[in-house]
N, C-alpha and C positions, 0 to 999 in steps of 0.2 A: 344350366345357363351359361352361357357363353360369356368371356368377361366384358365383352362390348355390351352386350344385353344388361348385364350387372351395372356397368358403368351408366348407361341410359337410364335405368331403373332409378339409379342413385341420383342421377341428375335431376331426373323428373320428380323425385319426392323432395329434393332440396328446393327446386322452383316452385311447388307447390306450398310448401312451408313457407318460403321467402314471400310468396304472392299472399298468402294468407295473413303473415305478420303485417305486410305492407297495408293490405286493405284494413286490418284492425286498426293500424295507426291512423289511417287516413279517417276511419270514422271517428276514432275518438277525437282527433283534431278537429272534425267538424263539429263533434257535441261541445266541445270546449269553447269554440267560436260562437256556437249559438248560445251559450251560458253567457258569455261576455257580451254577446249583443243585446241579450235580455236584460242583463245587470245595466248596460250602458243606458237603455230606453228607461228603465226604471229610473236611474240617477237623473236622467234628462227631465223627466216627469216631475221628479220632487225639486229639482232646480227650479223648474218654470212655475212650479206652485208656490215656492218661497218667494221668487221674484214677484210674483202677483200679490203675496201677502204683503211685502214690503212696499210695493207701489199702492196698494190700499191704504196701508199704514201712514205712508206718506200723504197721500191725498186727504186722509183724515186729519193729520197734524196740520196741513196747510189750511182746512176748512177751520179748525179749531183756533189757528191763528189769526184767520182773517175775521172770526167772530169776535175774538178778544180785542183786535184792533178796532173792530166797528163799535164794540161797548165802551172801549177807552174813548174813543171820538164822541161818543154820546154822552158820556160823563163830562167829558170837557167841555162841550156845548152847555150842558145843563149848569156845570159850575159857573161858566161866563154868563150865561142868561142870571143866574141867581147873583152873581157879583154885580151884573148891570144894574138889576133891580135893587140891590141892597145901597149901590151908590146913588141911583135915582131917587131912592127914598130919603137920603140925608138932606 
């Protein structure tokens, strides 16, 4: 083999190894990106579920507050009616 052929063969080998390493790096980078994307999607779903649970809990608490206020108002009316009858009976 002449020195030129030897040099070209060595350069071809280095280029092949470099291309393979670069391809492996790109594939691993793509795999990491896909994993991060999947993790982000999972996190987004969990956050949305938690938000919905909090909204449901907030709605339930609002309904309970409204029911309590209605019960208090009904008790006040009953007390006023009872006091009115008690004063009318004197």
